[in-house]
KOLSE-799433 format. One record per residue (C-alpha): x, y, z. Coordinates in steps of 0.2 Angstrom, whole numbers. Last residue first. Layout:
! KOLSE-799433
X,Y,Z
...
//
This chain:
! KOLSE-799433
78,-47,85
64,-53,96
46,-59,91
40,-71,104
33,-86,95
17,-90,85
18,-107,77
18,-108,58
11,-124,53
21,-135,41
20,-143,24
10,-132,13
6,-120,27
-7,-119,41
-6,-102,49
-22,-96,41
-28,-80,51
-47,-81,54
-59,-68,49
-66,-53,59
-80,-40,59
-83,-21,57
-98,-15,48
-99,2,40
-116,10,36
-114,17,19
-121,3,9
-112,-10,19
-95,-2,18
-87,-18,25
-73,-17,38
-62,-33,41
-49,-35,55
-40,-51,53
-38,-63,68
-25,-69,81
-32,-56,92
-40,-65,108
-29,-80,111
-14,-72,102
-14,-57,113
2,-47,109
7,-37,124
8,-18,129
-11,-14,129
-13,2,138
-2,12,126
-7,3,110
6,-1,97
1,-7,79
16,-10,68
18,-28,74
6,-32,87
2,-23,103
-16,-27,108
-33,-19,110
-38,-20,91
-55,-11,90
-47,7,91
-35,3,77
-48,-5,66
-59,11,68
-44,22,64
-40,13,48
-58,12,42
-61,30,45
-45,36,37
-49,25,22
-66,34,19
-59,51,22
-44,48,10
-57,43,-4
-66,59,-2
-50,69,-3
-46,60,-19
-62,67,-27
-57,85,-22
-39,81,-29
-47,77,-46
-57,93,-46
-43,104,-41
-32,96,-54
-43,103,-68
-31,99,-82
-45,105,-95
-63,108,-90
-59,125,-82
-70,132,-69
-57,131,-55
-67,134,-38
-72,116,-35
-84,114,-21
-84,107,-4
-100,108,7
-103,89,10
-85,88,14
-88,97,30
-98,82,36
-84,70,32
-71,81,40
-81,82,56
-83,63,56
-64,61,53
-61,73,68
-73,62,79
-64,47,73
-47,55,77
-53,60,95
-58,41,98
-40,36,92
-32,49,103
-42,44,119
-39,25,116
-20,27,114
-8,26,99
11,27,96
18,26,78
4,37,72
-15,37,73
-17,52,84
-6,67,79
-2,62,61
-20,56,58
-27,71,66
-17,83,55
-19,73,39
-38,75,41
-37,94,45
-26,96,30
-38,86,19
-53,97,24
-44,113,21
-38,106,4
-56,102,-1
-60,120,-3
-76,126,4
-92,129,-7
-98,138,-23
-105,122,-30
-106,121,-49
-91,111,-52
-94,98,-38
-112,96,-44
-106,94,-62
-93,81,-57
-106,71,-47
-119,71,-61
-105,65,-73
-101,51,-61
-119,45,-60
-120,46,-80
-104,35,-81
-111,23,-68
-127,20,-79
-116,18,-95
-104,6,-86
-119,-5,-81
-127,-4,-98
-111,-9,-107
-109,-24,-95
-127,-29,-99
-140,-27,-86
-147,-40,-75
-145,-32,-58
-144,-13,-61
-132,-2,-52
-118,-2,-40
-103,10,-38
-109,13,-20
-114,31,-25
-105,47,-20
-116,62,-18
-120,57,-1
-138,62,4
-135,62,23
-118,58,29
-112,40,24
-101,31,36
-99,31,55
-109,39,69
-97,44,83
-89,38,98
-87,20,91
-90,6,102
-82,-10,97
-93,-25,97
-85,-35,82
-93,-50,74
-84,-66,73
-79,-79,59
-83,-70,44
-78,-78,28
-96,-76,21
-93,-57,21
-81,-58,7
-65,-68,4
-59,-86,8
-40,-90,7
-36,-107,1
-39,-104,-17
-47,-112,-32
-49,-101,-47
-65,-92,-53
-65,-90,-72
-62,-73,-81
-46,-81,-89
-38,-64,-91
-42,-58,-73
-34,-74,-67
-18,-71,-77
-17,-52,-72
-20,-56,-53
-6,-69,-53
6,-58,-62
3,-43,-50
3,-55,-36
21,-61,-39
28,-44,-47
20,-32,-34
23,-44,-19
41,-46,-25
43,-27,-24
35,-25,-6
45,-39,2
62,-30,2
60,-22,19
49,-34,30
31,-29,31
22,-28,49
5,-33,55
2,-47,42
14,-44,27
7,-58,15
-10,-54,19
-18,-54,2
-21,-36,7
-22,-26,-9
-18,-7,-12
0,-11,-10
1,-23,-24
-13,-32,-32
-32,-31,-34
-45,-41,-43
-63,-38,-48
-72,-49,-60
-84,-57,-48
-84,-47,-31
-77,-56,-17
-59,-51,-22
-47,-61,-33
-28,-57,-32
-24,-76,-35
-19,-78,-17
-36,-72,-11
-40,-54,-9
-46,-41,4
-43,-23,-2
-30,-15,9
-19,-18,25
0,-17,26
0,1,21
17,8,18
28,23,22
22,35,35
38,43,41
50,39,55
65,51,58
82,54,50
96,67,51
111,62,40
128,60,48
143,70,42
156,70,28
151,57,15
133,60,20
134,78,13
120,87,22
110,101,14
94,92,19
85,90,3
98,91,-10
113,84,0
104,70,8
95,65,-8
111,66,-19
122,56,-7
107,43,-5
108,42,-24
125,34,-24
121,20,-12
130,5,-19
145,11,-29
146,28,-22
144,22,-4
157,8,-7
170,20,-14
167,34,-2
170,24,14
158,13,24
164,23,40
154,38,33
137,29,35
130,38,49
111,40,53
107,53,66
91,55,76
77,67,72
62,75,81
64,91,70
80,95,80
90,81,87
85,67,99
90,61,116
76,70,126
65,55,131
52,58,117
66,58,104
74,42,110
56,34,111
52,40,93
68,32,87
65,15,96
47,15,89
54,16,71
67,3,74
55,-10,81
42,-7,67
55,-8,54
61,-26,59
79,-26,67
93,-21,56
99,-6,66
103,-18,81
101,-36,75
105,-45,92
102,-33,106
87,-25,98
79,-11,108
92,-14,122
97,4,126
115,2,121
111,-9,106
98,1,96
104,16,105
121,18,97
125,32,109
132,49,104
122,58,116
111,66,102
106,48,97
115,37,85
110,25,71
123,16,61
125,12,43
132,-6,39
127,-10,21
110,-15,26
108,1,36
111,11,21
100,-2,11
86,3,22
84,17,10
83,35,14
65,40,9
60,58,6
48,64,21
52,82,16
61,91,30
64,77,42
72,65,29
65,47,31
73,33,40
63,23,52
49,19,39
32,20,47
22,5,42
3,6,45
-7,-9,52
-24,-2,56
-30,-6,38
-31,-25,43
-43,-29,28
-55,-18,18
-70,-27,12
-76,-27,-6
-93,-20,-8
-92,-7,-22
-88,7,-8
-73,-3,-2
-67,-6,-20
-68,13,-24
-59,17,-7
-45,5,-10
-43,10,-28
-41,28,-24
-28,26,-10
-22,44,-11
-4,41,-16
-3,54,-30
6,66,-18
20,54,-18
23,43,-3
38,44,10
25,52,22
24,66,34
7,75,34
-2,58,34
-18,51,25
-8,56,9
1,38,10
-15,29,4
-7,15,-5
-5,9,-23
-17,10,-37
-16,-8,-44
-35,-13,-46
-37,-27,-59
-53,-27,-68
-59,-43,-76
-67,-53,-91
-76,-42,-103
-70,-25,-95
-79,-10,-101
-70,7,-98
-82,22,-98
-74,39,-102
-78,56,-94
-71,72,-103
-61,85,-94
-49,86,-109
-32,83,-102
-37,75,-86
-48,63,-94
-59,57,-80
-61,38,-80
-76,27,-76
-74,8,-72
-77,-9,-78
-90,-24,-77
-88,-28,-59
-100,-42,-54
-110,-42,-38
-117,-59,-30
-103,-59,-16
-107,-41,-12
-125,-47,-6
-138,-34,-11
-135,-35,-29
-131,-18,-37
-120,-22,-52
-103,-14,-52
-95,0,-62
-80,6,-52
-77,24,-48
-66,39,-51
-52,32,-62
-41,47,-67
-36,46,-85
-18,54,-86
-13,38,-96
-24,27,-106
-11,14,-110
-15,1,-124
-3,-14,-123
8,-15,-139
18,-30,-133
35,-20,-134
27,-5,-125
21,-16,-110
38,-24,-110
47,-8,-110
36,-2,-95
42,-18,-86
60,-13,-87
57,5,-83
47,1,-67
59,-11,-61
74,1,-64
65,14,-54
60,2,-40
78,-4,-38
85,14,-36
98,11,-22
110,1,-33
99,-11,-42
95,-24,-29
92,-42,-23
88,-43,-5
93,-61,0
106,-58,14
100,-73,25
90,-73,42
80,-58,36
72,-46,49
80,-30,42
89,-32,26
106,-40,21
112,-38,3
111,-48,-13
121,-45,-28
117,-54,-45
132,-65,-49
145,-59,-61
161,-65,-51
164,-47,-46
147,-46,-38
132,-38,-48
119,-24,-46
104,-28,-56
101,-19,-72
84,-26,-77
85,-33,-95
69,-43,-98
79,-59,-93
84,-51,-76
66,-47,-73
62,-65,-76
75,-70,-64
66,-60,-51
49,-68,-56
57,-85,-54
65,-81,-37
49,-73,-31
37,-87,-34
40,-98,-19
42,-84,-7
26,-75,-12
16,-91,-13
22,-96,4
17,-80,12
0,-80,3
-4,-98,8
2,-95,26
-9,-80,29
1,-66,38
-4,-61,56
10,-70,64
20,-55,70
21,-51,51
40,-51,53
39,-69,60
29,-74,45
41,-66,33
56,-74,41
48,-91,40
43,-89,22
61,-83,17
68,-99,26
55,-110,17
60,-101,0
78,-107,3
95,-100,6
112,-109,8
115,-109,-11
108,-93,-18
92,-87,-25
79,-85,-11
71,-69,-17
69,-52,-8
68,-38,-20
77,-22,-16
79,-6,-6
75,10,-16
57,11,-20
53,28,-27
50,22,-45
35,11,-37
27,28,-35
22,29,-53
30,42,-65
36,28,-76
18,23,-80
11,40,-84
0,45,-70
-19,44,-68
-19,27,-75
-30,16,-86
-21,1,-93
-28,-9,-107
-27,-28,-111
-34,-38,-125
-31,-56,-117
-20,-69,-124
-14,-76,-108
3,-67,-111
-7,-51,-112
-15,-54,-95
3,-57,-88
10,-41,-95
-5,-31,-89
-3,-38,-71
16,-35,-71
12,-17,-76
-1,-14,-63
9,-22,-49
24,-12,-53
15,5,-56
2,7,-69
-14,10,-60
-31,3,-65
-29,-13,-76
-44,-16,-88
-45,-34,-95
-55,-40,-110
-56,-22,-118
-70,-10,-122
-69,9,-122
-85,19,-120
-84,38,-124
-92,53,-116
//
């Protein structure tokens, strides 16, 4: 067991983590990245579509902000939305200066394409592999700067002081499991820890997310005392391959791809789902339309519809969407130059996450978060395509800079339990939270200890946890995880109802109780992926519970959250954020206000039509 000390520890090395590390380094901090994957294997590499940035004449950050707020169904926070839209052009140009190979027009300008929900074609892209190029471009900068990367170190828990009020706690570092050796290491952060671990896609059986996307950072921050915000809002991408969940970029529809049902109808228009924008309506609208078509008997096998891009011509497809040809051919056996591709909605993105302000700061001193694991609330109840990658670079940079300073910065968004404006009275059908003598601590210990002592103490707790799992001759975590994924896919999907959500909470509770009996059958101390995945499964259980609880409480239809018996948006009752705090193992649901007051205007909720 070893202690490594740095100024800033960045947990995760996808787009947000890399950008945070670069920003912290530029502030003069000694930075280290601790990541369970090598940086260029991070899930950001699977992002295809592009980066929304107001770069051209005729476009403006104000228009981008309006589109984003409308797309969010008015649950975005104006300070976050405006920060994203103001900072994105500069950050996108910075990527260009670092050598990112954006697609270009014949006149040499960077190309931009239309995307769903945008009033201007502002999605800047690199073919249909934008995330891949982004990842490699920023990793080059990390290498160039000599930033320390501890890769294949799986972070298990945060080292946080044990004050009763989460807003009094301080995060001093984290504990990593060295996958190669089986050793546990402590990482001490002198000024800040930035969590950038991505989303919890593995909650669902059909997802575009990599198998590594188990939401570890969200679960660790939650147990440490940072509330999770708006977790019920889950984006289901309309176009994924039925056999694998592999993503087919919105760029296909942005270039003019058409969706058809089994009766040959262009249903987005012909059935009135989006009379103006058709296939380029917001993602939640298109996903619900597809599921409705299938449910009404107008789908193809595997609950699919067809996406046709043949009319675009081979030259345009090969130039702008070449990897889509390979994905469809390799995974579905379909040549999209010759025939339509089958597609269906798949879990794609978590709008909710760790509550932060516009600087990436949580309510716990020294703890920051950025990217999909965070919820600064830039996406509200529905994210627009092309807004995830600018979120990574904009808020990754801000979190990195502020973590390096170690000083609280002024912000318009309040965080923590003190921001509460209303207490929930939702009636859960089962007990929530910790079961009995839970082996997982709250990540909190010692009130007045030094940072090294806090990390040392947490390291010892995690060592005991690992030994317990290794020595237990129990059930395999995979059985628990598959049951969890099954109930989430069945009951907390595109369409939701009260009975299904209550059933899911009962199933999640059963998974939590069964998890008390899991053991790790692999006795090896090296490359023990069984141990790592067992810990990941616990993290998924925590998040499934929060997500489903929020979905049960929110009795309205907003953005990606559809409720069978509540088919309208209820601004008077539900224009608020859903917050869940771990509360020492007794989860508490409460609400905070949405901030619609921007720099120069107030965003007024309107009917969202496309």
